N, C-alpha and C positions, 0 to 999 in steps of 0.2 A: 554577668550582666547586672549592672547596678552597683555602684561603689559608695553606698551609704553606710549606715551603722553595721549591718550584717555583712555586706560585701567586703568592707575593709577588714572586718574581723576574720573572714575566711582567708584573705590574703595574709594577714598577720600570722595566723596559725600555720599556714603552709610554709611561711618563712621561718618561724621560730621552731616548729616541730618537724622540720624538713626530714631529718634523718630517721626519726621514729616513724613518720608516716610512710617513708619509702620502704622501711623494713616490713611494716604491716601490710602495705599494698602489694609488695613484691617488686616494685619498681618506683622510681621517683615520680612525684606529681609536679610537673612544671607549669607555672602560670604563664600563659602566652599572651592573652588579651584581657583588657578590662573595658567593657562597653559602658559608656556613660556620656551624657550630653555635655558634661563639664570637663575642664582641664584640672589637673592636680599637680601644680608646679611644686617641686621639692619633695613630693611623695615618692616612696620606693617604686610605685607602679607608674610613675610619670611617663616613661617611655613605652608603656604597654597600652595606653589609652587609644581606643578607636570609637568612632561615632556611628558606624553603620553596622548593623547586626549581620548583614550579608557577608562582611569580611570574615566573620566566624563561621557562618554557614558553609562558605565555599572553601574553607581551609581543611584539607584532608588530614592534617596532623592533629587537629583538635578532636579528642575522643570524648571528653567530659565537659559539660557546660553547667555553670551554677547560675540560677536566677534568683536575685534578691531585690528586684525592683519594687515589688508590691503591686496590688491592683490586678484586675483581669486583663486589661489592655494597656500597653501593647505586649504585656508579658505572654499572653496566650499565643498571639501571632508569632512571636519570637521562639517560644518553646516548641510549638508545633513544627516550625520550620527546622529546628535543630533535630528533633526526633525523626522527622521524615528524611533527613540527610544522614541518618544512622549515627547520631551522637547521643550519648547518655545525658540525662538532665536530672539535677537535683534542685529543689526549691525550698524556700522558707515561707512561701507566699500562700497563706491559708485562704485568701479570697479566690485565688486561682484554683487551688486544689478542691475547695468546696464546690465550685461551680463547674469546673472542667476536668476534675480528677479522673473519672471513669473513661472519658474520651481519650485523654492523654495516655492513660495506662494502655488502652487498646492500641493506640498508634505506636507506642513504644514496643508492644508485643509484636505487632505486624512487621516492625523493622528490626526486630531482634536486639533491641537495646532496652534501657531501663529508665523509668520515671519514678524517682524516689523523693520523699517529702517528710522525713523524720522531724525536721525543724519547724514544720507548719503547725504542730500542736505541742504545747508544753515547753517550747524553747529548747533548753538543754536536757530536759528530762527524756530518757529513752522510754517511749510508750508504744510507738507504732511498730517498731521491730519486734518487741516482745509479744504484742498482740498477734503478729503474723507468723511468729516462729515458736517461741516458748509456749504460747497458749493456743497453738493451732489445733490441738486435740480437744479443746474445750468448746462448749457453747457458752459464750459470754452473755450472762443474764442481766448484768447491770454495769454501767459505767457512770460514776458520779465524780465530777472534778471541779476544783478551783483552778481555772485555766486562764485567768487574766490577772496578771500581777498588779496592774494599775488599780483596779477596783479592790483587790484584796488589801493593798497598801492603804487605800483610803478608808475602808471599813475598819481596819485595825487601828488607824489613827483616831477615828471617830469613837471607837470602843474604849480606847485607853485615855483619851483626853476629853471626851464628851463634846467634841466639836461638831459643827454643822457641816453639811455637804459642801456648800460653796467655799467655805474657809479651807477645808481639807483639799479640795480640788486645786485651789490656787497654790497650795503648798506642794502638791504632787507635780504640778506643772513647773514650779520653780526648781524642784529637785530633779527634773528630767524624767520622771516616772509617767507623766501624762503628756499627751501631745497638745499643741496649741488648740486644735479641734479635737476634743476628747470623746466625741459622740460614739465612735465605734466601740470604745471601752465601756463608758458609763451607761450606755443604753443596751449593752449586752450583745451587740452584733458580732463582736470578735469571738466571744464565748460560743455563740450560736453556730458560727461556721466551724469551730473546732469540734463541737459535739456531733455536728453533721458528718464531718470527716471520719471520726472514730466509729460512729454507728454504721456508716457506709462500709467500712473495712470489716467490721465483725459480722455484718449481715450479707456482704458480698454484692450489694445493690446500691444504686444511687439514691441517697437521701437528700432531698431538696431542703436546704436550710430555711427557705421561705415558708415551709410547712411547720416549722418549730415555733410554738408560742414563746415569745421572748420579752422579758422585762429587765430593765437595768436597775441601777441603784439611785437614780436621781431623786426619787421620792423618799429615800431614807433620811430620817432626821435625828437630832440629838434626843428627842422624845422617844423614838423607837429604841434607841440604845438603852435608855433608862428602863423600858419594859423588858428588854432582853436581859439586862442585869438582874432585874427582879425575878426573872425566871431561871437565872443561872445559865443562860444560853448566850450565844454570839450570833450575829447576822453575817452570813457569807453569800456571795453570788455563786450559785451552783449551776453547772451544766449537767443535766441528767438524761440518761437513756436507760430504759428498762424493757426487758423482753416481755411481750404480752402475746401469748399464743404464737403465731407464726410471724409476728412483726414486732415493732418496738414503739414505745411512747417516749417522746422527748420533750424537754422543757428547759428553758433558762430563766432563772428568777432568783431573787434574794430569799433565803431560807433562814429559819431559826434552828441552830444546832446545839444540842446538849453536850456535856463533857464526854459522854461515852461515844459520840460520833467520831469516826477516825479522822475527819477533816476539821474538827473543832479547834485544834491547836495550830493550824497552818496559818501563819501570820505574815504581815509585811508583803514584800514582793514575791514571796515564794508561791509556787504552784504545787498541787498534789492531785493525783488522779486515783480514785478507788475503783477497783475492778473485782467483780464477782463472777467466777466461772463455775459451771455445774460440776466440775471435777476438781479444779484447782482450789475452789473456795475463795477466800478473801485475800486480796493483795493491794498494796498501795505503792505508787511511784511518786517520789517527792524530790524537789530540787528547785533550782533557779529556772523559773518559767519564762524569763525574758532576759534581755541584755545582750550586748555585742558578742562577747566571747562564748557564753554558754550556748547561744543559738548557733553561732558559727561553728562551734564544736560538733553539733548535730549534723550540720551540712557536710563538714569534712568527713564525718563517719559514713555518710552516704557515698561520698566520693571514693573512699577506700573500698566500700562494698562493691561499687561499680567497677573499680580498677581490678578487683579480684574476679569479676564476672564480665570481663570486657567483651567476650564473644558469646554471652549467654544472657537471655532474659530471665530475670528473677520473677517468677509468676506471682501476681497479686490478684486475689479474687475480689474484683470490684467492677461489676458489669453496669452497663448504661441503663438497663431496665430499672425504672423508678420503683422504690419501695413505698407502698401505701402505709403510712404510719397509723398506729392506733389512734382513735379519737381521744384527744387530750381531755375533753370534757367529761369522759367517763372514768378518768383516773381518780383514785381516792386519795385524799389528803386530810390532815388535821390543820385547821386554820386558826390564826391569831387575828383579832380585830380590835381596833381602837375606834371609839365612837363617842359622840356627845349625847346619844340616846339614853333613855331610862332603862333600868333593869327589866321593867315590865315589858317594854317594847322588844328588848333583846330576847327574853324568854318566850315571848309569844311567837317569835320567828324561829328560834333555834332550840327551844325546850331545855335541853341539858347543856350547860356551859360551865366552864371553870373560870372564875374571875381572877384577874391579876392586878394586884395593888402596887403601882409604881410611884404613888404619891403625886399624881398629876391631877390638879384641881379641875372640876367640871368635865371629867372625862372618865370613861370606863374602858378597861381592856379585858378581853375574855378569849378563851380558847374553846373551839367547838369539838364535838366528837368527830370521828372520821366519817367523811362523806365524799360524794363525787364532786368534781368541779362544777358540774351543772346544778346539782342540788344547792351547793353553797351560793352560787350566783343568784339562784331563784330566791333563797331565803334572805339574802342580803338586801334584795330590792325593797323589803318591807322595814328596813332599819334606816332611820334618818341620821344625817350628819356622820357618815362613815369617814374616818380620817386616815385609816391605814389598814391594809390587810397583808398578812404574810403567811407563808406556809411553814409548817414544822417538818424538818427532815426526819426520816425514820431512824 
């Protein structure tokens, strides 16, 4: 369902790797229909195009359905109908999974089929299956990821070339890394949905992405890059989730990372997800986080898993009961600030600070001691002409 970038990639993999997939699935996977509003004259799937999802719903020969349309509707209506008709579904649609994942997992369980979504986070990087199988004996205490290739590409270009945001965005759009409307990427919404999905899976409850404080990279400038260079650090858009007592605290924001941080050297369109388990310790999953074939490869991996469990539900612990996240204002961080205020004003507010010299005239940069988000916001109110604030990653 959906024959755009990812959907056409799935069809290509099924065609090119047909024999290998048949061997690993235990039987051939035959593509029977392609649902799309458009026609595709001259394409290998030209004769498979249908325009009504009921055609697929009502065909008893269809066992597995792939959804790559994007958005919540009509994807939710179509996927729900497929599951209720006893068809397995895999999707790359993070908006759908973040909002309706728990419900669709329940519906799949009730009808003894599967709803899988490896491709919804990290593109081609295997992360969901390892969390649910390899690390199932662990309590996952932290997930920190660079999970948006567009913003990572842009920040890498800014760091290497000293360019401003608007200039790099135009280049990213020209190269096909950023959409014509880049809001979901550059404002952090895409990363927010992904960390909500991962947190829901490790805690087994519904995490509402709307409860996660989210900042994008639109305010990052060439001046910020100069300060980062002076500190020997880089700026990365991180999606973070940390266990706090019986719940988690989540945030999406640009952070300053030093060379010792495992995500420091993840550049360009690559993604990486750092995981800490109470028994496993530290691990990192790295690879192509987006793109036609890497993401389609993850979809086909789900298809093979479902073909091998065609009469069995693969249990996923993600219940519809909402998880109340820890208050993000009580989270402790170290902060970097750029301001036009005087040192006297800064020290009256923050007492102990470390000044950063990046050679910027009529401006002071400084780093605070560790404090809560609430304390930082309160102290910052008494500092005039604040031009930028960033968090430092542990």
